[in-house]
Structures are given as structure tokens and as C-alpha cells.
C-alpha positions as YAML, in Angstrom:
chain: A
units: angstrom
residues:
- id: 1
  name: MET
  ca: [-0.12, 0.09, -0.26]
- id: 2
  name: PRO
  ca: [1.28, 2.91, -0.94]
- id: 3
  name: GLN
  ca: [2.20, 6.04, 1.19]
- id: 4
  name: ALA
  ca: [1.30, 9.70, 0.49]
- id: 5
  name: ARG
  ca: [4.14, 11.90, 0.85]
- id: 6
  name: ARG
  ca: [4.49, 14.71, 3.14]
- id: 7
  name: SER
  ca: [5.10, 18.16, 2.92]
- id: 8
  name: THR
  ca: [9.04, 18.71, 2.45]
- id: 9
  name: THR
  ca: [8.76, 21.62, 5.48]
- id: 10
  name: THR
  ca: [7.49, 19.02, 7.85]
- id: 11
  name: THR
  ca: [9.77, 16.14, 6.85]
- id: 12
  name: ALA
  ca: [12.83, 19.00, 6.56]
- id: 13
  name: ARG
  ca: [11.63, 19.69, 10.81]
- id: 14
  name: ARG
  ca: [11.71, 15.74, 11.41]
- id: 15
  name: PRO
  ca: [14.88, 14.60, 13.18]
- id: 16
  name: ARG
  ca: [17.10, 12.65, 10.37]
- id: 17
  name: ALA
  ca: [17.02, 9.64, 13.12]
- id: 18
  name: LEU
  ca: [12.93, 9.79, 12.66]
- id: 19
  name: ASN
  ca: [13.66, 9.50, 8.77]
- id: 20
  name: ARG
  ca: [16.19, 6.96, 9.04]
- id: 21
  name: LEU
  ca: [13.46, 4.74, 10.76]
- id: 22
  name: GLU
  ca: [10.92, 5.40, 8.84]
- id: 23
  name: LYS
  ca: [13.14, 4.43, 5.69]
- id: 24
  name: SER
  ca: [13.97, 1.35, 7.74]
- id: 25
  name: ILE
  ca: [10.36, -0.10, 8.19]
- id: 26
  name: ASP
  ca: [9.95, 1.17, 4.22]
- id: 27
  name: ALA
  ca: [13.00, -1.37, 3.18]
- id: 28
  name: ALA
  ca: [11.43, -3.98, 5.79]
- id: 29
  name: GLN
  ca: [8.46, -3.90, 3.96]
- id: 30
  name: SER
  ca: [9.54, -3.90, 0.15]
- id: 31
  name: ALA
  ca: [11.57, -7.13, 2.00]
- id: 32
  name: LEU
  ca: [8.60, -8.69, 2.94]
- id: 33
  name: LYS
  ca: [6.81, -8.39, -0.27]
- id: 34
  name: ASP
  ca: [10.01, -10.36, -1.73]
- id: 35
  name: LEU
  ca: [9.51, -12.90, 0.76]
- id: 36
  name: ARG
  ca: [5.78, -13.31, 0.24]
- id: 37
  name: THR
  ca: [6.09, -14.30, -3.07]
- id: 38
  name: GLU
  ca: [8.92, -16.48, -2.48]
- id: 39
  name: LEU
  ca: [7.22, -18.79, 0.96]
- id: 40
  name: GLY
  ca: [4.18, -21.21, 0.28]
- id: 41
  name: ARG
  ca: [1.45, -22.08, 2.57]
- id: 42
  name: GLY
  ca: [3.40, -22.30, 5.55]
- id: 43
  name: GLY
  ca: [4.82, -19.17, 5.77]
- id: 44
  name: ARG
  ca: [1.75, -16.76, 5.19]
- id: 45
  name: ASP
  ca: [0.92, -16.72, 8.81]
- id: 46
  name: LEU
  ca: [4.21, -15.45, 9.54]
- id: 47
  name: VAL
  ca: [4.57, -12.98, 6.59]
- id: 48
  name: LYS
  ca: [0.78, -11.88, 7.81]
- id: 49
  name: ASP
  ca: [2.09, -11.19, 11.34]
- id: 50
  name: LEU
  ca: [5.42, -9.42, 10.45]
- id: 51
  name: ASP
  ca: [2.91, -7.16, 8.13]
- id: 52
  name: LYS
  ca: [1.29, -6.37, 10.88]
- id: 53
  name: THR
  ca: [3.64, -5.39, 13.12]
- id: 54
  name: LEU
  ca: [5.17, -3.08, 10.42]
- id: 55
  name: GLN
  ca: [1.97, -1.42, 10.15]
- id: 56
  name: ASP
  ca: [1.56, -0.79, 13.52]
- id: 57
  name: SER
  ca: [4.91, 0.36, 13.87]
- id: 58
  name: ARG
  ca: [4.73, 2.77, 11.40]
- id: 59
  name: LYS
  ca: [1.47, 4.37, 13.01]
- id: 60
  name: ASN
  ca: [3.48, 4.60, 16.02]
- id: 61
  name: LEU
  ca: [6.47, 6.11, 14.53]
- id: 62
  name: ARG
  ca: [3.92, 8.45, 12.82]
- id: 63
  name: SER
  ca: [2.23, 9.80, 16.26]
- id: 64
  name: LEU
  ca: [6.17, 10.14, 17.85]
- id: 65
  name: SER
  ca: [7.02, 11.98, 14.41]
- id: 66
  name: GLY
  ca: [4.14, 14.33, 15.20]
- id: 67
  name: LYS
  ca: [4.88, 14.74, 18.45]
- id: 68
  name: VAL
  ca: [8.79, 15.32, 18.63]
- id: 69
  name: VAL
  ca: [7.93, 18.22, 15.90]
- id: 70
  name: LYS
  ca: [5.91, 19.82, 18.25]
- id: 71
  name: ASP
  ca: [8.10, 19.32, 21.05]
- id: 72
  name: LEU
  ca: [10.95, 20.67, 19.39]
- id: 73
  name: GLU
  ca: [8.90, 23.78, 17.94]
- id: 74
  name: LYS
  ca: [8.24, 24.23, 22.02]
- id: 75
  name: LEU
  ca: [11.89, 24.41, 22.59]
- id: 76
  name: GLN
  ca: [13.02, 26.69, 19.69]
- id: 77
  name: LYS
  ca: [9.82, 28.94, 20.71]
- id: 78
  name: ALA
  ca: [11.21, 29.10, 24.36]
- id: 79
  name: ALA
  ca: [14.83, 29.42, 23.11]
- id: 80
  name: THR
  ca: [14.35, 32.65, 21.11]
- id: 81
  name: GLY
  ca: [12.58, 34.31, 24.12]
- id: 82
  name: ARG
  ca: [8.90, 34.34, 22.70]
- id: 83
  name: ARG
  ca: [6.60, 33.68, 25.22]
- id: 84
  name: PRO
  ca: [2.96, 33.09, 25.25]
- id: 85
  name: THR
  ca: [0.88, 36.40, 26.31]
- id: 86
  name: ALA
  ca: [-0.64, 35.84, 29.95]
- id: 87
  name: THR
  ca: [-4.28, 36.99, 29.63]
- id: 88
  name: ARG
  ca: [-5.06, 39.43, 32.82]
- id: 89
  name: GLY
  ca: [-7.95, 40.38, 35.02]
- id: 90
  name: GLY
  ca: [-9.79, 37.35, 34.36]
- id: 91
  name: ALA
  ca: [-11.50, 34.55, 36.07]
- id: 92
  name: GLY
  ca: [-7.58, 33.83, 38.14]
- id: 93
  name: ALA
  ca: [-7.50, 37.39, 38.87]
- id: 94
  name: ARG
  ca: [-5.58, 37.64, 42.07]
- id: 95
  name: LYS
  ca: [-7.79, 39.94, 44.32]
- id: 96
  name: THR
  ca: [-5.50, 42.56, 46.26]
- id: 97
  name: SER
  ca: [-5.73, 42.31, 50.37]
- id: 98
  name: PRO
  ca: [-8.11, 44.35, 52.81]
- id: 99
  name: LYS
  ca: [-5.72, 47.79, 53.84]
- id: 100
  name: ARG
  ca: [-5.51, 47.10, 57.30]
- id: 101
  name: THR
  ca: [-6.99, 49.13, 59.95]
- id: 102
  name: ARG
  ca: [-5.54, 51.09, 63.40]
- id: 103
  name: ALA
  ca: [-7.79, 48.56, 65.23]
- id: 104
  name: SER
  ca: [-6.23, 45.25, 63.59]
- id: 105
  name: SER
  ca: [-2.31, 46.83, 63.65]
- id: 106
  name: ALA
  ca: [-2.85, 47.70, 67.41]
- id: 107
  name: LYS
  ca: [-4.33, 43.32, 67.94]
- id: 108
  name: LYS
  ca: [-0.70, 42.30, 67.12]
...
């Protein structure tokens, strides 16, 4: 099953190790396809299990890759000093403490 190619910007931002891993999975699937034609009936179950494992690995790699890219973007923003703006005066705003009167100050 052919995989859809990602845009070059997304691929360029991914770490090289993830790209190498994806190429390894591609190579394993290609080798498995060749092996499928050479095996008889007895090997079909094994090939089917291996194919399922490779598909799951590819799915997990896509998920991991997306998370890594997001984390790297967050780190890059933090390193450049750009911080998200905080909202002011919302529900989480602190209230000022009441001023002390002479009576409350004299008790202490």
C-alpha cells in the first residue's frame, strides 16, 4: 500500500533519526513483499504477522514524529525568548488584600 508523501517542510523539520527509521520500515516492507512471493502456504501466517507489526510500527512512528516536531517547536520558541502572552484580569486574577486598619494593627 503506497504511503502518501508529506510536504517537504514537515519532512525537513523531522529529526534525521526518525527519517532513517521510516526508511528502514520501508525497506522491511519491501523485503517482506519479496519474501511473500517466495514462501509457500506455511509461511503466510508469519508474513501476515510481520506485515501487521510493520503497519503498527509505521503508525506509531507517525504519532511519535508529530509529537517530536511539536516538542521541538516549543523548545525553539522557548529558546528564542518568545513566550505566550498571559491573560490579565480574568477569572484567575488575584485580588488585593484588604488594607489594615488601626484596630487590627494594634491587636498584634
